[in-house]
VMD Tcl script that builds the backbone (N, CA, C; Angstrom):
set m [mol new atoms 282]
animate dup $m
set s [atomselect $m all]
$s set {name element resname resid chain x y z} {
  {N N UNK 1 A 1.068 -1.244 -0.143}
  {CA C UNK 1 A -0.036 -0.056 0.024}
  {C C UNK 1 A 0.786 1.384 -0.163}
  {N N UNK 2 A 1.914 1.409 0.717}
  {CA C UNK 2 A 3.086 2.393 0.944}
  {C C UNK 2 A 3.379 2.724 -0.511}
  {N N UNK 3 A 4.038 1.748 -1.422}
  {CA C UNK 3 A 4.389 1.804 -2.402}
  {C C UNK 3 A 3.465 2.627 -3.476}
  {N N UNK 4 A 2.219 2.175 -3.753}
  {CA C UNK 4 A 1.191 2.572 -4.418}
  {C C UNK 4 A 1.026 3.953 -4.081}
  {N N UNK 5 A 1.086 4.445 -2.659}
  {CA C UNK 5 A 0.726 5.860 -2.365}
  {C C UNK 5 A 1.782 6.646 -3.053}
  {N N UNK 6 A 3.186 6.294 -2.977}
  {CA C UNK 6 A 4.285 6.873 -3.181}
  {C C UNK 6 A 4.397 7.018 -4.526}
  {N N UNK 7 A 4.092 5.908 -5.554}
  {CA C UNK 7 A 3.786 6.222 -6.950}
  {C C UNK 7 A 2.496 7.369 -7.364}
  {N N UNK 8 A 1.829 7.103 -6.657}
  {CA C UNK 8 A 0.710 8.133 -7.252}
  {C C UNK 8 A 0.950 9.616 -6.717}
  {N N UNK 9 A 1.755 9.732 -5.651}
  {CA C UNK 9 A 2.078 11.362 -5.276}
  {C C UNK 9 A 3.054 11.463 -6.429}
  {N N UNK 10 A 4.089 10.600 -7.016}
  {CA C UNK 10 A 5.070 10.860 -8.048}
  {C C UNK 10 A 4.363 11.366 -9.364}
  {N N UNK 11 A 3.559 10.378 -9.729}
  {CA C UNK 11 A 2.511 10.587 -11.013}
  {C C UNK 11 A 1.558 11.861 -10.862}
  {N N UNK 12 A 0.938 12.098 -9.752}
  {CA C UNK 12 A -0.130 12.908 -9.898}
  {C C UNK 12 A 0.263 14.550 -9.246}
  {N N UNK 13 A 1.724 14.487 -8.852}
  {CA C UNK 13 A 2.242 15.800 -8.611}
  {C C UNK 13 A 1.720 16.132 -7.241}
  {N N UNK 14 A 1.266 15.263 -6.297}
  {CA C UNK 14 A 0.641 15.487 -4.802}
  {C C UNK 14 A 2.157 15.809 -3.955}
  {N N UNK 15 A 2.092 16.479 -3.039}
  {CA C UNK 15 A 2.902 16.027 -1.973}
  {C C UNK 15 A 2.517 14.521 -1.233}
  {N N UNK 16 A 3.721 14.207 -0.481}
  {CA C UNK 16 A 3.626 12.914 0.166}
  {C C UNK 16 A 3.756 12.992 1.848}
  {N N UNK 17 A 2.646 12.792 2.361}
  {CA C UNK 17 A 2.960 12.891 3.809}
  {C C UNK 17 A 3.358 11.568 4.211}
  {N N UNK 18 A 4.351 11.572 5.539}
  {CA C UNK 18 A 4.870 10.198 5.461}
  {C C UNK 18 A 5.125 10.043 7.289}
  {N N UNK 19 A 5.088 9.027 7.934}
  {CA C UNK 19 A 5.919 8.671 8.899}
  {C C UNK 19 A 7.166 7.886 8.732}
  {N N UNK 20 A 8.581 8.888 9.024}
  {CA C UNK 20 A 9.621 8.526 8.729}
  {C C UNK 20 A 10.702 8.033 9.679}
  {N N UNK 21 A 11.247 6.898 9.710}
  {CA C UNK 21 A 12.340 6.377 10.495}
  {C C UNK 21 A 13.426 6.634 9.910}
  {N N UNK 22 A 14.391 7.646 10.291}
  {CA C UNK 22 A 15.851 8.168 9.988}
  {C C UNK 22 A 16.792 7.165 10.442}
  {N N UNK 23 A 17.847 7.394 9.943}
  {CA C UNK 23 A 19.067 6.521 10.421}
  {C C UNK 23 A 19.452 6.353 11.787}
  {N N UNK 24 A 18.934 7.146 12.389}
  {CA C UNK 24 A 19.578 7.384 13.720}
  {C C UNK 24 A 18.456 6.878 14.870}
  {N N UNK 25 A 17.051 6.396 14.147}
  {CA C UNK 25 A 16.358 5.563 14.716}
  {C C UNK 25 A 15.379 6.699 15.323}
  {N N UNK 26 A 15.175 8.119 14.899}
  {CA C UNK 26 A 14.195 8.933 15.228}
  {C C UNK 26 A 13.109 8.611 14.421}
  {N N UNK 27 A 11.862 8.612 14.553}
  {CA C UNK 27 A 10.423 8.792 13.933}
  {C C UNK 27 A 9.856 10.205 13.975}
  {N N UNK 28 A 9.854 10.565 12.407}
  {CA C UNK 28 A 9.402 12.126 12.312}
  {C C UNK 28 A 8.194 11.999 11.277}
  {N N UNK 29 A 7.730 12.920 11.261}
  {CA C UNK 29 A 6.713 13.143 10.107}
  {C C UNK 29 A 7.152 14.117 9.165}
  {N N UNK 30 A 7.125 13.825 8.115}
  {CA C UNK 30 A 7.576 14.513 6.938}
  {C C UNK 30 A 6.699 14.700 5.637}
  {N N UNK 31 A 6.823 15.964 4.905}
  {CA C UNK 31 A 6.062 16.056 3.976}
  {C C UNK 31 A 6.959 16.194 2.762}
  {N N UNK 32 A 6.818 15.489 1.610}
  {CA C UNK 32 A 7.927 16.060 0.646}
  {C C UNK 32 A 7.122 15.877 -0.778}
  {N N UNK 33 A 7.760 16.867 -1.877}
  {CA C UNK 33 A 7.277 16.553 -3.227}
  {C C UNK 33 A 8.532 15.561 -3.565}
  {N N UNK 34 A 7.765 14.485 -4.307}
  {CA C UNK 34 A 8.731 13.251 -5.056}
  {C C UNK 34 A 8.816 13.590 -6.187}
  {N N UNK 35 A 10.068 13.445 -6.466}
  {CA C UNK 35 A 10.713 13.555 -7.758}
  {C C UNK 35 A 11.142 12.219 -8.636}
  {N N UNK 36 A 11.696 11.341 -7.774}
  {CA C UNK 36 A 12.009 9.899 -8.464}
  {C C UNK 36 A 11.720 8.737 -7.484}
  {N N UNK 37 A 11.290 7.882 -7.989}
  {CA C UNK 37 A 11.482 6.622 -7.217}
  {C C UNK 37 A 12.068 5.554 -7.401}
  {N N UNK 38 A 13.206 5.149 -6.602}
  {CA C UNK 38 A 14.236 3.734 -7.230}
  {C C UNK 38 A 13.792 2.799 -6.216}
  {N N UNK 39 A 14.533 1.590 -6.459}
  {CA C UNK 39 A 14.155 0.613 -5.841}
  {C C UNK 39 A 14.112 0.521 -4.333}
  {N N UNK 40 A 15.069 1.274 -3.816}
  {CA C UNK 40 A 15.414 1.350 -2.308}
  {C C UNK 40 A 15.343 2.881 -2.050}
  {N N UNK 41 A 15.114 3.684 -2.925}
  {CA C UNK 41 A 15.064 5.043 -2.431}
  {C C UNK 41 A 13.843 6.055 -2.931}
  {N N UNK 42 A 13.805 7.191 -2.360}
  {CA C UNK 42 A 12.502 7.785 -2.736}
  {C C UNK 42 A 13.276 9.464 -2.814}
  {N N UNK 43 A 13.464 9.869 -3.688}
  {CA C UNK 43 A 14.146 11.361 -4.051}
  {C C UNK 43 A 13.038 12.395 -4.001}
  {N N UNK 44 A 13.341 13.476 -3.177}
  {CA C UNK 44 A 12.150 14.366 -3.269}
  {C C UNK 44 A 12.632 15.795 -2.612}
  {N N UNK 45 A 11.779 16.794 -2.589}
  {CA C UNK 45 A 12.082 18.013 -1.814}
  {C C UNK 45 A 11.151 17.747 -0.423}
  {N N UNK 46 A 11.928 17.791 0.795}
  {CA C UNK 46 A 11.351 17.873 2.017}
  {C C UNK 46 A 11.128 19.230 2.527}
  {N N UNK 47 A 9.548 19.115 2.683}
  {CA C UNK 47 A 8.910 20.774 2.939}
  {C C UNK 47 A 9.579 20.877 4.278}
  {N N UNK 48 A 9.575 19.898 5.518}
  {CA C UNK 48 A 10.121 20.398 6.775}
  {C C UNK 48 A 11.665 20.922 6.848}
  {N N UNK 49 A 12.363 20.017 6.128}
  {CA C UNK 49 A 13.871 20.654 5.950}
  {C C UNK 49 A 13.977 21.602 4.954}
  {N N UNK 50 A 13.115 21.906 4.239}
  {CA C UNK 50 A 13.246 22.887 2.876}
  {C C UNK 50 A 14.729 22.520 2.027}
  {N N UNK 51 A 14.596 21.285 1.951}
  {CA C UNK 51 A 16.022 20.791 1.184}
  {C C UNK 51 A 15.722 19.512 0.342}
  {N N UNK 52 A 16.526 19.019 -0.503}
  {CA C UNK 52 A 16.446 17.822 -1.308}
  {C C UNK 52 A 16.677 16.599 -0.196}
  {N N UNK 53 A 15.956 15.679 -0.298}
  {CA C UNK 53 A 16.350 14.353 0.485}
  {C C UNK 53 A 16.387 13.221 -0.085}
  {N N UNK 54 A 17.224 12.405 0.199}
  {CA C UNK 54 A 16.684 10.890 -0.370}
  {C C UNK 54 A 16.355 9.963 0.909}
  {N N UNK 55 A 15.206 9.712 0.679}
  {CA C UNK 55 A 14.134 9.020 1.788}
  {C C UNK 55 A 14.842 7.357 1.540}
  {N N UNK 56 A 15.154 6.672 2.341}
  {CA C UNK 56 A 15.479 4.878 2.076}
  {C C UNK 56 A 13.786 4.346 2.353}
  {N N UNK 57 A 13.698 3.574 1.160}
  {CA C UNK 57 A 12.063 3.180 1.228}
  {C C UNK 57 A 11.774 2.413 2.281}
  {N N UNK 58 A 12.563 1.623 3.186}
  {CA C UNK 58 A 12.733 0.746 4.229}
  {C C UNK 58 A 12.049 1.900 5.561}
  {N N UNK 59 A 12.483 2.908 5.479}
  {CA C UNK 59 A 12.446 4.049 6.383}
  {C C UNK 59 A 10.977 4.695 6.430}
  {N N UNK 60 A 10.316 4.504 5.285}
  {CA C UNK 60 A 8.563 5.163 5.102}
  {C C UNK 60 A 8.014 4.062 5.885}
  {N N UNK 61 A 7.578 4.431 6.851}
  {CA C UNK 61 A 6.636 3.643 7.823}
  {C C UNK 61 A 5.307 3.368 7.321}
  {N N UNK 62 A 4.651 4.823 6.908}
  {CA C UNK 62 A 3.061 4.863 6.432}
  {C C UNK 62 A 3.384 6.243 5.508}
  {N N UNK 63 A 2.554 6.184 4.529}
  {CA C UNK 63 A 2.563 7.316 3.860}
  {C C UNK 63 A 0.892 7.498 3.210}
  {N N UNK 64 A 0.716 8.786 2.858}
  {CA C UNK 64 A -0.466 9.279 2.557}
  {C C UNK 64 A -0.398 10.503 1.551}
  {N N UNK 65 A -1.570 10.272 0.696}
  {CA C UNK 65 A -1.409 11.620 -0.404}
  {C C UNK 65 A -1.543 12.918 0.543}
  {N N UNK 66 A -0.642 14.024 0.133}
  {CA C UNK 66 A -0.899 15.037 0.874}
  {C C UNK 66 A -1.849 16.040 0.149}
  {N N UNK 67 A -1.958 17.223 0.760}
  {CA C UNK 67 A -3.028 18.070 0.155}
  {C C UNK 67 A -2.758 18.914 -0.930}
  {N N UNK 68 A -1.427 19.054 -1.071}
  {CA C UNK 68 A -0.909 20.058 -1.935}
  {C C UNK 68 A -0.436 19.429 -3.413}
  {N N UNK 69 A -0.553 20.175 -4.193}
  {CA C UNK 69 A 0.049 20.091 -5.650}
  {C C UNK 69 A 1.409 20.974 -5.706}
  {N N UNK 70 A 2.456 20.222 -6.067}
  {CA C UNK 70 A 3.711 21.196 -6.288}
  {C C UNK 70 A 4.006 21.407 -7.752}
  {N N UNK 71 A 5.021 22.398 -8.273}
  {CA C UNK 71 A 5.366 22.636 -9.223}
  {C C UNK 71 A 6.206 21.374 -9.858}
  {N N UNK 72 A 6.692 21.446 -10.660}
  {CA C UNK 72 A 7.621 20.550 -11.362}
  {C C UNK 72 A 8.913 20.482 -10.903}
  {N N UNK 73 A 9.659 19.335 -11.225}
  {CA C UNK 73 A 11.046 19.361 -10.892}
  {C C UNK 73 A 11.794 20.497 -11.506}
  {N N UNK 74 A 11.874 20.995 -12.889}
  {CA C UNK 74 A 12.263 22.196 -13.497}
  {C C UNK 74 A 11.755 23.466 -12.582}
  {N N UNK 75 A 10.618 23.587 -12.260}
  {CA C UNK 75 A 10.033 24.756 -11.489}
  {C C UNK 75 A 10.993 24.890 -10.233}
  {N N UNK 76 A 11.234 23.896 -9.400}
  {CA C UNK 76 A 11.723 23.821 -8.176}
  {C C UNK 76 A 13.034 24.010 -8.286}
  {N N UNK 77 A 14.058 22.998 -9.249}
  {CA C UNK 77 A 15.367 23.107 -9.252}
  {C C UNK 77 A 15.725 24.786 -9.738}
  {N N UNK 78 A 14.745 25.263 -10.518}
  {CA C UNK 78 A 15.018 26.668 -10.853}
  {C C UNK 78 A 14.863 27.847 -9.815}
  {N N UNK 79 A 14.518 27.403 -8.597}
  {CA C UNK 79 A 14.171 28.445 -7.658}
  {C C UNK 79 A 15.380 28.505 -6.557}
  {N N UNK 80 A 15.613 29.524 -5.924}
  {CA C UNK 80 A 16.486 29.690 -4.733}
  {C C UNK 80 A 15.780 28.948 -3.657}
  {N N UNK 81 A 16.583 28.234 -2.841}
  {CA C UNK 81 A 16.004 27.159 -1.770}
  {C C UNK 81 A 14.978 27.783 -0.928}
  {N N UNK 82 A 15.146 29.260 -0.501}
  {CA C UNK 82 A 14.417 29.839 0.340}
  {C C UNK 82 A 13.173 30.289 -0.345}
  {N N UNK 83 A 12.557 29.944 -1.724}
  {CA C UNK 83 A 11.546 30.156 -2.295}
  {C C UNK 83 A 10.833 29.054 -3.070}
  {N N UNK 84 A 11.501 27.822 -2.617}
  {CA C UNK 84 A 11.003 26.601 -3.158}
  {C C UNK 84 A 9.722 26.230 -2.693}
  {N N UNK 85 A 9.250 26.745 -1.484}
  {CA C UNK 85 A 7.823 26.588 -0.844}
  {C C UNK 85 A 6.711 27.011 -1.534}
  {N N UNK 86 A 6.884 27.956 -2.265}
  {CA C UNK 86 A 6.184 28.827 -3.081}
  {C C UNK 86 A 5.541 27.866 -4.224}
  {N N UNK 87 A 6.326 26.887 -4.694}
  {CA C UNK 87 A 5.649 26.079 -5.557}
  {C C UNK 87 A 4.907 24.887 -5.155}
  {N N UNK 88 A 4.867 24.950 -3.992}
  {CA C UNK 88 A 3.901 23.798 -3.225}
  {C C UNK 88 A 2.854 24.396 -2.466}
  {N N UNK 89 A 2.622 25.896 -2.426}
  {CA C UNK 89 A 1.537 26.500 -1.769}
  {C C UNK 89 A 1.956 26.472 -0.451}
  {N N UNK 90 A 0.994 26.779 0.413}
  {CA C UNK 90 A 1.190 27.256 1.975}
  {C C UNK 90 A 2.117 25.944 2.559}
  {N N UNK 91 A 2.928 26.214 3.410}
  {CA C UNK 91 A 3.457 25.097 4.258}
  {C C UNK 91 A 3.129 24.880 5.516}
  {N N UNK 92 A 1.471 25.590 5.817}
  {CA C UNK 92 A 0.796 25.308 6.994}
  {C C UNK 92 A 0.378 23.848 7.207}
  {N N UNK 93 A 0.595 23.470 8.468}
  {CA C UNK 93 A 0.039 21.905 8.746}
  {C C UNK 93 A -1.174 21.714 8.617}
  {N N UNK 94 A -1.852 20.490 8.241}
  {CA C UNK 94 A -3.017 20.032 8.051}
  {C C UNK 94 A -3.687 20.190 9.717}
}
mol reanalyze $m
mol bondsrecalc $m
mol representation Tube
mol addrep $m
């Protein structure tokens, strides 16, 4: 089910809301714009960290479609890092 939600976020341009277990064993809530899905990793722009991130697939404990539609990869890469949030709408929490 998680893999299906990740792929839908990628293909439909929605943000992905996830519960993520990082390498240090911390569980966090993340919201990301997904750009690429590989076998073991998910590449995207983390809205909480305001930076590109490589999420390990095994670390994504739960995922659901977010409420925001984001810009394209080209739109986001072409913007200064402090302006990327503008391509994904408001960053207010649900």
